[in-house]
N, C-alpha and C positions, 0 to 999 in steps of 0.2 A: 567121346568114348561112351558107348552104351553101358548100362548097368550089367548086362549079361557078360560083357567083355572083361568086367572087373572081378569076376569070380576068382577067389583065392589070391587076391592081390593086396597091396598095401595102399591105403588112401589117407589123405590128410584133410582134416576139417576143423572148424572152430567149435569149441565146447566151452560155454561160459566165458568167452573172450580169450581163450587160450588155444593155441595150435596143438592139435593132437593127431598122432599117427595111430592107425588101427588096422587090424587084419580083417579082411572080408571073409565072413563065414557062410554067407548065403544071401538069398534074396526072398523077400516076402512082401506082398501087397505094394509093389512098386517102390520098395525101399531096400537098401542094403542092410543086412544084419552084420554088425562088426563088433570086434572085441579089442579093447586097448590093452596096454602092458599091465595095467592093474587088474585085468580080468573083468572090467566093467563092460556090460553089453550096451550097444547103441543102435538106434535105427537112423540111417542117414539117407536123405533124399538126393536126387541127382544134382539139384542146385546147391546143396550144401558141400559138395565135393570140390575142394580147392585144387588139389594136385593128386594125380594117380602115379604112384611110384614104381609099380611093377605090374606085369601082366600074368596071365595064368600059366605062362611057360616057365616062370621062375618059382623056385621053392620058397615058400613063405613060412617064417617062424618068428618067435619072440626075439631070438638073437638077431635075426635079419632086421627087425624093427629098431632094435637098440643101435645097431651099426649105422642104420640110415639116419637116425636122430643125431648121432655124433657127426656124421658127414655134413648134415645140414647146418648144425651149429658152428662147425669149423668154417664153413663158407660165410656164414652170417658175420662172424667175428672179423673177417677180412674185408667185408663189404663196406664201402664208404658211401653212405646215403647222400651226403652233401654233394659229393662228386657226381653221383647218379642224378641228383636234382638239377645240377648245373648243365648236365648234358641234355636234359629234356625240357629245361625251363622256357625254351622258345616255343614249345608246343604244350599249352596248358590244358589240352583236352585229355579225356580219359584214355589211359594207355592200356593196350593189350598186353597181358602178362608175358606171353611168349615173345612178342616183339621187343618188349622192354628188357627181357632177359638176354635176348640175342644182341641188343645194342650195347649192353654193358659187358657181357662175358664173351661175345662172339659165338656163343652156342646157347642152347636152351634145354639142358638136361632137366629132369624133374627135380634133382637136388638143387640146381641153380634157380629154378623157378620158385621153389619153397624158400630159398634164402632171400630172394628179392621180395617175396610176399611178406615174410616175417620181418625183414629189416625195415621195409617201408611202413609196415603196420606199427613198428616200434618207434617210428620217427614222425609223430603227428605234426611236427613243425613244418616239414617240407612236403609231406604227402598226406592225402586223404585216401584211405583204403576201405572199400566196401565189397565184400566177397572177393572175387578174383580181379576186380577192377582197381587200378591204381591211378590217381589223379594228382599231378604235381600242383602245388599251391603257387600263387603269384608272389612276387617279392613283398607286396604289401600284406598279403595274408601271412607270409612267413614272419614278418615283423610283429603282426598281431598275435600269432601263436606264441612267439617268444615272450611277448608281454604277458600273455595269459599264463604260460607255464611258470614264469618268474613269480607272478602273483600267487600261484598255487604253492610254489616252493616257500614263499614268504609265509603263507598261511600255515603250511606244514611246520615250519620252524617255530612260528609263533605258538602254535598249539603245543609243540614239544616243550617249549619253554614254560608255557602255562601249566602243563601237566607236571613238569619237574618242580615248579614252585608249589603246586598243590601237594605233591608228595612230600616236599620239605615241611609243609605245615603239619601234615598228619603223621609225619615221622617223629615229631618232637613233642614232648609232654607239654611244654609251654613255649609257644612261638611268640617272640617279642619283636621280631624284625618287621620291616615294612615290605611292600610289594615293589617289584621293579617298575620304573616309570613307564616302560613300554607295555606293561600289562594293565594300564589304567582302563582300557576298553573292556577287559575281562571283569574288572571290579565294577564298572558301571553297568555292565550287562547283568551281573549278579544283583546289584542294587535295584535295577529296574524289575527284575524277577520278584524280589521281595516286596518292594513298595507298590509296584503297578501290576504284578502278576503276569508279566509278559515273558514268554519263553525265548530262549536264545540257544543257538547251536552249542555254545561253549558249556552249557549245563551238562551236556553229554560227556564232557571231558572227565567229569567226576567218576564216571563208570570205568574209566581206564586207569584211575589212580588206585593202585593195589591196596594201600592201607587206609583209604577213605572209609568212613563208617558204612556198613551194609545193613539193610533191613530197617532203615529208618526213613522218615519222610524226607524227600529231597530238600524241602525248605529248611529243615533243621541243619542239614549238612552245609547248605549255602550260608545260613546264618553263622555257623561256626567259622566258615572261611572269612566272612566279613568282619567278624569279631577279631580274628587273628590279624587281619589287614588293618585294623584300627579304624574301620568305617562304621562299626557299631559298638556302642559302649558295652563292655563285658557284663555289666550289671543291668542292662536293659531288660525290661519285662518280657519274658518269653511268650506270654499269651499275646501281647500286642504284636510282637515280631511275626509270629505265625499267622496273625490276621492281616499282616501287611501294613501295620500302623506304626509310624515312627513317633516317638515321644517329642523329638526336637524338630527343627526345621533346617533345611539346607542353608549353607552359608550365604548364597545369593539372596534367598528369601529373607534371612535375618538382616542382611544389609539393606534390602529394600524397606523393611519395617523400620529400621533405625533411621533411615533417611526421610521419613515422613514427619512433617512439621506438626507441632502441637496446635490445638485450636486456640487462636488468639482473636484476631479481627474477624467479624462476621458480617455478611451483607445485610442491607437494610430490610430485605424481605424476611429475615428471621425475627421472630418475636423475642423480646428480652424478658425472660422470667427469672433472671439471676437474683432479684431482690426478694422473691417470694419465700415464704416459710416452707421449705422443702426437706425431704428426708428419704433415705433408703432403708430397707429392712432386709437383711440377709443373714445367713450363718456367719459366725465370726471369721471363718477361714476363707470365705468367698472373696475372690479377687476380680472376677469378671462380672461387674455389676451392670446388669442390663437395664434395670428400671429404677425409677424414683417417683415420688409422689409430692405434690404441692397442694395447698389448700388456702382459700381466702374467704373471709367473711365479707359479704356485700350488704347493701342496704336492704335488699329484698330477697336474700338467699345466700348461696355459696357458689364458689367456683373451684372445682376439683381439676387438678392436672395430673395426668399419668404420662410420664416422660420416659421414652425408650432411647437407648443409645443409638445415635445416628451413625452407624457403621458405614453407610453409603457415602458419607462425607469424606471418609479416609480411603476407602478401597473402591477403585473403579472396576466396573464389570469388564471381564476378560483380561484383567491385569494378571501377572504371575501370582500375586497373593490371592487374587480371586479364584484362579484356577485351582490352587492348592486347597483353598477353603471348600470349593465345590467337590474336589476329590475326597476330602475328609468327610464332608457332609454335616458333621456335628462335632462338638467337643465331647470328650469321654471322661467320665468321673468314676474313678476306681478308689477303693479304700486307701490305697497307698500312693496314688498319684493322680494328677489331672493332665489330660492331653488336650490342649486347646485347639480350636479350629484356626486361630490366627497366632502368629508369634506373640510372645508376652508383652512386647512393647505396645502392641495394639490391644490385645485382649484384657490385659491387666492395668493398662495405663491410658493410652490416648482415647480409646472408645469407652472405657469403663467409667460409669458415673460415680467416681470417687468423691468423697466429701472435700469441700474447700477448694475445688478446682472448677474453672469454667469448662463446660462441655457442650457440644452440639447435641441436639435431641430431636426426635420426632415425637410430637406431643399430641395427646388427645385432651381437649379442653371440654369439660362437661359443666353446664350451668344448672344449678339446682335451686328449687324454691325453698321456702322456710321449712317445709315438711320433707325435704330431701327427695323430692320427685324430680326426675330429669325433665328440664324444659328445652334444652338444646345441646348439641354437641358438634364439634368440628376438629379436624386434624390440621396441624401446622408444624412447620419446622421452626425450631427455637434454639435459644441458648439458655442453659440452666447452670445453677451453682448450688449443688446439694450442701445444705447447711449442717445436717445431722446424719450420721451413720448409726443406725440402731441394729442390734441383733434381735432375734425373735423374743428372747427372754426379756430384754429391756422394753420392747414394744408391748409385750403382754402385761408387764408391770404397770406401764402407763395407762393402758386401756382399762385394766381391772382396778387400778388404784384411784385414790381421790385426785381430782384435778389440781395440778400444781402450777402449771404454766400454760402458755398458749399452745405448745406442741401437744401437751396432754389433752387439752380440750379438742384440738383438731383431730387427734387420733380417735377419740371417742365418737366424734361426729362421723368420721369416715367409716368406723366400724359399724355404727348404726345404719349407715347407708348401705353397706355391703350385706348386712344381715337381711335388709329388705330385698336387695337384688337376689340373694340366694333363695329367699322364700318365694319370690316371683317365679324363679326358674323351677323350683320344686312343684309349684302349681301347674307348670307346663310339662311336667313329666320327668324333670331332671332326676338322675339317681344321685342322691347326696349321701356319700359314705362317710362314716365316722370311724376311721381305722388308723390305729397307731402304726408307726413304721419303725423299723430297726435301722439305726445309723451306725455304720461300721467305718472306723477310721484307723489308720496306722500312723502313729505319732512317735517319731524317734524309735522305730522298730517295736513299739508297744501297740498292741491291738486294743482299741477302745471301742466298746459297744454300748450304745445307749438307746433307749426307747423314746422316740419323738412323737409328741401328741400332734397328729396330723390335723386336728380340729382346734388347735389353740387359737385364741382370738386373732393374733397378728398373722398367723399362717392362713387362716380362713379369709381374712381381710385382703391380704396381698393376692391370694389365689383368685378371689372374686373380681378384683380390679383388673387382673390380667385377662380373665374371661370376658369382662366388659369391653376392654380395648380390642381384643381379638374379634369379638362379635361385631363391633362397630366397624372395624377394618373390613370384615367380610361384607357387611352391608354397603359400605362405601364402594367396594370393588364391584359388587353386583349391580348397584344402582347406576354406576358410571360405566358399566360394561368393560371393566378392566380385566384382562386375563389374569387369573389368580389361582393359587393352589388352595382349594377349599378342603376342609376336613369334615367328613360326614359320618353318620352312624345310624343304621336302621334301628327302629324300635324293637325291643324283644317281643317274642310271639305271645307272651302273656304278661299280665301286670306283675310287678315285682314289689314286694313289701320288704323294706330294709329294716332290720331289727334296730331298736334304739341302742342296745348294748352289743358290743362286738361278739359275734358267734362264728367261730372259724368254720364250722360245718355248713351253716347257712350261707356264709360268704362264699364258700367254694361253689355251692349250688348256684348262687347268683352270677358269679363270674363265668361259669360254664354256660349260662343261658344268654349271656350278652352277645350281640353281634359285634364283629370286629369293626373298628373305625377304618375309614379309607381316605386317602388323599386323592383328590380328583380336580379336574378343571371346571367342574360344574357345581354351582352352589346347590346345597341341599341341606335337609334337616340333620342336626346332630342331636339325636334323641337322648343320649346320655347326659348332655348338658342342658337339654330343654330349650334349644335355640333353633331358629329358622335357617341360619347360615353361620358358618364359623371358619376362621382361618387362623394362622399363627404368625404373629408379627412381633411378639414381645421379647424374643430372645435372639436378636440378630448377631450378637457376639458368639453365641453358642450353636445356633442352627442355621444352616445355609438357606433352608426354605424360608425362614423368617426374613433374612436379608433380601432374598429375591422379591418377596411381597412388598417389603419396605421400599425397594427401588421402584417397583411399579407405581406405588402410591405417590412417592416423591416426584416422579416424572410427571404424573398426571396433574398433581397440584401446581407444578411449575409450567404446565402447558407444553411440555416437551414430548418428544416421541417416546413411547414405552420401550424400555430396554429389552424386554423378553417377549418373544412370540409364543404362541401356543406350543409349537414344537420344542422350543427351548425349555419351557416349563415342564413339558413331558419328560425331557431328559433329566431335569432336576428331580422330578417326581420319582423316576427310576432310582436315582441316587438315594433319595430320602427313604424309600422302601427298603433298599438293600442295607443302608447304614443303620436304620432303626433296628432291624433284626440282628445285625452283627454286634451293635453296641449293647443291646439288651443281653445277648449271649455272653459277651465279655464281662459286663458289669455283674451279671448273675454269677458267673463262674468265679470271678475274683472275690465278690462279696461272700460267696459260700466258703471259699478257701479260708479267708481270714476269720469268718465266723467260726468255722470248725477249729481254727488255730486258737481262737479265744476260748472256746470250750475246753480244748486240750490243756490250756494253761491255767484257766481260772475256775472251771466248773467240774473238773474231773471227778472229784470225790464227794460232791454235794448231793443232797437229796433235793430233787427238783419236781415241783408240781407240773402236771401235764394233762392234756385232754386227748382222747382218742378221736381222730378226725376221719380215718379211713381204714379199711381192711386190705391188707396185702397178702400175697401168697406166703403162708406160713408165718406171718408177722402182722403188725399194725403200724399205721402211720400216726404219729403223735405230734402235738405242738406244745412246746414248753410255755406254760401260762404266762410267766413273767417276761419271757424273752421273745416270744413269737417265732421261735426257731423250730423247724420240723426235722424229724429223724425217724428211724425205724425202731420199733419196740419188738424184741423177740421174747416171747413168753408162751408157755404151754396153756396158760389160763385162757378161758373164754371171756372176751370183753365185747362190749357194745359201743357203738358210736356215741360219743358224748360222755363216756365214762371218765371220771377224774381219777388219776393215778399218781403215785409218787415213784419217780424213776431215778436212776443214776446212769452215768456213762459207762458202757461196757467196752466199746471200741470206737476210737475216733482217729482217722488217718486223713488229715487235710489234703495231702497230695493225691490221694486216691478217691476223694469224695465219699468217704465212708464215715457214717455216724450211726451208731447202734446203741440203743438203751436197753436196760433191763429193769425189772421191778425191784423196788427196795424191799 
């Protein structure tokens, strides 16, 4: 039927997947202009018309459309689509609407055609409908459609159950129940979202939960759900959770760690250093001890050993524990907790160079002459038995005091050697800073803040030994063409004079002028350290990058295939760069919070000496002289950079990162 013949008639067409009757009002630009019962205007082309229900000889009105709709629905309700399918299942070709209507009803009125079209459209199991064409499905296709619809219904019910459970959580002030067993997939999807930042369709269910929190970050809502479900400790650190970092390890990973045997028998290719005078130096609270030192007096000089935890002995590449360590990238140290890269059985026990226990190590052996000049060096896998565990204060006392025993004498010799190393690096342009650091700890809910002398003899000594081992590791990799993660730093554009005494203003200027260090596959100069090449290998318990380099060197020394390709190292490099930034942010944020909490509790009403280090909009940035803590000073007075002032706390709100001082 032509469009002209449909003037002032009723037509049927699909609108957003729904059958719609409409009154033809006219024609324009090759399309009919129609109006539905809701008064909405449509433009309908000839191919869109499914059924024409009346011609121009009939009177058309809204009432007529309503009556027609009722007639069609009445026939649809009586129509048996399965019976219709059985009658045409022998012919699975596309069916003509008029003929199909005729075969079922014995007639083909427009109402009956509409009923057939609507009924088959609503039965996707038996029919496929496209426009006016109706195609019966084969018996095999019918079975597949039934399976698909059943699966959809199961998903719908599963979603409804999940939303009902979520509503139950948010309806109650304190939810102590567990989740239904058949919702474990929902919980795992939410855990994957938090720990691996992977989206899942079920996250959208929360938008349909009427009483779920609105206007807050989706991660916070999901964390709340997992806490109620007992999958996250209610007291877990919120900063870590939002960063996707879990404090603990999954039960399977814990079980794997518990199943690893302690180091007992070792192969003949390992050197035995267990009888040497050896020691470690760390903070008293340190559990993951990466390094230890040994020293021997020889007839014509000395032998220094720097021993690093052999994590590669316990954790195989691509194992579940290795994948988790790679994902974490590094351990995190916050004032109130430590988040290790490995489960504690590994990080604090099996791999840690604890005193009085046999441990595997990767060792650098350095031969020195009587004047403490390096004559030779080599790397080896070994077994060590740390005899003394010292903290920095104890080591400083032995270095500074009168020689009392062999250990005292050895410490003094090693310190003398490292002073020479530092001086040599200084001559090559190394930037040697003497800067105290703030140590913030939370012990039994009490915030303890202390100033650490970053240039104390033992700290300077240990730092120099680690730089030495890392530089020799980089040299070893470069000379042997071993793919490695090198750390480089370009020289500053101008010479830098470091003040002998700490000057916060000058130090700020120096740090702003420094080039950022980079991790790369290509060996290059590290200007800040005064070295031709540099890598990091001395903290394999704490940094995945160090473990990867350790594995490369271990394999090369054993004549085995290298475990990492350039491409795999690039993937590790990506993790390293991401983790470094995230960890610095977390550590800075947590340290600042507890520092402000300490000020709130301990320094609130005290007179505090400070120095003006920068000018802000309407205020000044000051640094507390005794505590190296910075905050905003609000005053109408005119001050200059470097001015020394006495201040007191005006406002401190740790949760909002607010610290404001005023003049005394």
